[in-house]
N, C-alpha and C positions, 0 to 999 in steps of 0.2 A: 445197137449193141457196142458195150465201150471196149477199149482196147484190151482193158484187163479179163472181162469175161471171154473174148475171143481168147486169149491168152489159156485162161484154164478149162475152155474146152478142147484146146490143143493138149495141153497138159494131159487131162483126165482122157485123153482118147476117143472122145464123144464127137470131135469134128472131124466127119472123116472126106470132107471136099478137101481140093486141092488145095485151096489155101491153106488148109487145117494140117495137112499133110506136110506142106512144103516149112510151114513156122514150126512143128517137130521137129522137122531136120535139122531148120537152123539151131535150134534150141538145144537139141542133142549134139552138135557140133560144137559148144559152145562150155559143155559139160567139164571135158578134161582138165581145161584149163582152170575151171573153178575147183574141180578136185583135188588138181595138183596143189594150189594155192590151200587150200582146207589141211591137205596131209601135212604139208610142210609147218604151217602154223602149229597143229597137234605135236608134230615131233619137235619143234622148236621148244613147247612149254615140258614135254615130255622128259627131254633131255636137260634143261634147266638154260638152254639158251637165253629164250625168255623167262622173267622172274616172274614171280606171283608174290604178293604184299598183304599181309595182315592188316585188316582196318580199323584196330584197336578197340571193338568191340566185338561179342557174339556175332554172326552174319549168318542169314538165311537168305537162299536164294530160289528165285521162282523163274524157272523158264521154261523153253519148248526145243524141239529137234527142225520146227517147220515154221515158215515164217507166219508170222499173227495167227489169229482165230483160236487159239486154243484156251483161253480165258485167264490168262495171265493177271490182268488187273481187279478183275473179282475175286482170284485167288490169292493175289496179294491183299487185299482188302479183309479177307477171310482170317489170312494170317495176323496182320496187323491189330484187329479187332480181339483175336485171341491173346497175344501179346499185352494187349492194355489191359485185358481183363486180368492177366496175372501179376499186373502191376509195374511190369514194365514202359519204358518210351522209347518206343522204335523210332528210327528213320527209315524214310524210303529213298532208297538211292535207284534213279534209273536214268538214260540218255538221254530224254526230252528231244525224242526223235520229232523232225521238222516242227510243225506250229506247238509242239510240248502239249498236246491233246492230252494225254495221260496224267503227265504233271498235274496239269488242270482241273484233271478230273477229282486226281487224289486231294488237292488244296482245297477243293470244296467240299470236298465230304469228310475230311479230318477239322478242317478250319484250322485254329493252331494248336492243337492238341497232339499233331504229329508233324515235325518236320520231314518237307518234300526237297530232297535236293537234286535237280537235274544237273547231271555233266555227263559228256559221251565218255570221260575217267573216273570210273567209280572210286579210285583211288584217292584220286584228289578230292573229289566230292566228299567222302568221308573225312577227308582231314581238313578240309573247310568246316563239316557240319560240328566236329568235336571242338576245333577251336572260339567257333562261335557259341556253342553249346555242351559242356562238359559232363550234362545230367544224361544226356544220352546213354540208353543202357544195351541197344543192341541196333542193328542195321538189316532191313530187307531190300533185297534187290531186286526190281523188278526187271524181266527181262535179261538173267544175268550170266543163264547158262554159257554160254559164247564168250561171255567178259571173264575170261580165265588169269588175268591178271589179280582181280580181287580173291583174296582167300574165302571159303565160306565154311562154316561148319555142319550147315545142312544143306544138301544140293536135290531140290526138288523140279522133277520134269513133268511138264502136265502133254497128255498126248490125248488129243481130240478123238473119238470113238468114230466120228464122223469121215475122218478123213484122218487116220492114226500115222499116215506113213508119204503123207505128201505126194500122191499119185505114183510113188515108188520111186524116184527119182532124185537126185538131186537138183539144186538150182543152175542153170534157168530150166531145165528140163520138166523138174518137178518143184516140188515146195519144201525141199529137205534143205536145212542149212548144214547139215553133217550126214554122217551115214549113220543107219540104225544102230550100228555098233558104239556109237558114242555113248549113248543112254547107260553105258558100264561105268560111265565117270559118275553119273547120279547115284546121290545115298539111297533116292524113293521115288518111284513112279506115280503118277496120280492119272487115272484115264477121267478125263473130263466130257460133259454132254454124252455122259453112259445112257442117260433114258432116251436117246433118238437114235439108239439101236439095237435089234432083234439080241435075247441073251444069246444066242449062239456065237452071233458076231461079237459080243463084249467077250465071249469066254476065249475066243480064236487070239482077242488082241490081246490077253491076258497070258496066254499060251506063249504066242510071240515076244512078249516082254521078258517071259522067264526062262525063254531059250537065251536070251541075249544079255541078260543080268544075272540068272540064276535064281530069282526070286520073283513072283507074282507082285503087281501094283498094290502100294500099301493101301491105296482107298479110289473109289467111284464116285465120283462128284456130278452134280447135273446144275448148269446157269439155267436160274428161276427168275422170270419174272414176278417180282414183289409188288409191284402196282406202275402206274404209269405217272409223269410229272408234268403238268403243262407251263407254259411260257412263262406264268406268274411264281412259278415255284410251289403251286398246289398240287397234292397228292392226290390221288383218283384210284379207286381200284379198277381191276382188271376188267370187269364186267362192263365197263361204260362200252368197250368196244363191241361188243358182241352182236349186236344189231347196227353195226356201222360198216358202211362201205370204209377203205382207206385206203392210202399211197403210203408207201415206206420209201425211205430215202436213207442210206446208210454208206460209210467208205471205213469198213471195216475189212478185217480178216478173212472171215468167214460170213459172207452174206447170205449163203443158202440156208443157215441154221436160224438165223434173224427171220429170214423170211417163215419158215418153217412155224416158229414160235407165235409170228405173226398172223399165220393163218390159223393157228388153234385158237386163237383168241378172239377173233373179227370176224364180222359177218362175211365179209368177201375182203381180198387182197385187189386191187384193180389194177396195181403197177408197183413193181419193188424196183428201185431206182439205184442201183449198184456202183458206188465208185472204188479208185482204189483205196488200199489201207491207208491212214494218215492223209487224207485227200485235202488239199487245199481249195476249198470254196469260196467264191465270190458272191458279192450283193447281188450281181446280174442271173448268176447259175441259180440262186436261191428263190429269186423271183420266177426265174422260169418255171423251178419244179412247183410252184404255188400255182401261178399259171394252169400246168399241166394239172394238178391235182384238182381245181375248180372245173376245167374242160372234161374230166374223165367222170366228174359228180362225185368225187371222195368228200367223206364228211369230216375226216381227219387227215394228217400227215403225220406218220410215228418212225421216229429215229432213235438212236441211242446216245445215251448220256456225252458219250465220247466225241461225237459228232454236233451234240448241241453246245458245247464249250466254245466252237467255232463261230456256230451259228448265232449265236445269242447279241454278240457284236454287230451282227452286218446286217440283223434285222431290227435293231435296236429304236430305230425312226421308220422302220416301215410299218405300214398298217394292213395285215396280213390277214387275210379273208377266211382262210382255211386254220381251225385248231391245231396248233403241234404237239405234240406229246413226246418224250423219250421215256424209254423203259429205266424201271430202277429193276438192278441186276442185285441177286445175290448168290453165293454159293453154296449150294447145300449137298450135306455128303448121303450117297446111299449107304456106305461102309466105309469106315477106317477112319473117320471123322475125330471122333475121341480119341483115336490111338495117335492121331497125327499133331493133335492139340498136346497130348502128354509129352511128346516128343521134344515138342519146341521146348515147352518148359524146362526137361530133363536136360537138353543140352545147352540151353544158356546157365542153369546152374553149376554143371560141370565146369563150364569152359571159365565161369567167374570163379569158382572155387581153386580152379589150377593157376590164376592170375594174382 
């Protein structure tokens, strides 16, 4: 079991062992310092001690309250796709965390049709992008809710229905970057993975959101696997896994949701290897996973697009005996999608008309 898995078991309260209780106590002791820093930062922005900056174009932000795993990247993809259909030329701004896996994922999806600008400072990134390409008509912030220096015209916060409040605690005791009350800053809340909880659980989340913000979520969405892509880039139907024994390997924020979906589409999941979010793989480690899959009798290894962008170069010269597939994800709305798409267009038109 990885260190992350142990930490998550401690955070969730599932680990009742002495080690789990000691780890929870240590994590709890560190919360006040994190909470104080978070409160001071919020106060600085609220009072103007820390400034915010307009990016020079209409700006939409997609973010969350918890660390990783709510579906920001597929949601950004959905927003960008709608903006392109409306005739805009969006630019994606994102932090470029660690290996820059999300940036590479966006670049591979959009090619030259959408500029992707990775930079921890989104204000500088926007300036650079506009200097290089003044034809950009709008910006989309990937993971922008906590990047408060950048002004935005639409602030969307995603809440994962399978773990909406990050085990109910701030980091590091839980997964909450900010208190639940922070979603009052958001213009709208979108509940993701809404297909993975029962209806009453979804209604409870809606009520909790409305209690804090004064209005229910604007939409409910699901992460849908729309196909599988092999190492050569060929797309396959999901049904190819139906009779297969498979092994999953992921380094994402919510490995449990990935494993649940993999289980749904596969004959049997023999093992799911979960690494920390944005994990930096090595060739040696990947070859060990290949050996593990072979020994276990797996007929395929399944991972995510986010992980594959790191795997591709590491396995380029290797002869891999087990087929590797990565899931092709799409964000689909159970409700509210059309309303959200219309809102994007109206906001950009209103902002552009006022300039």
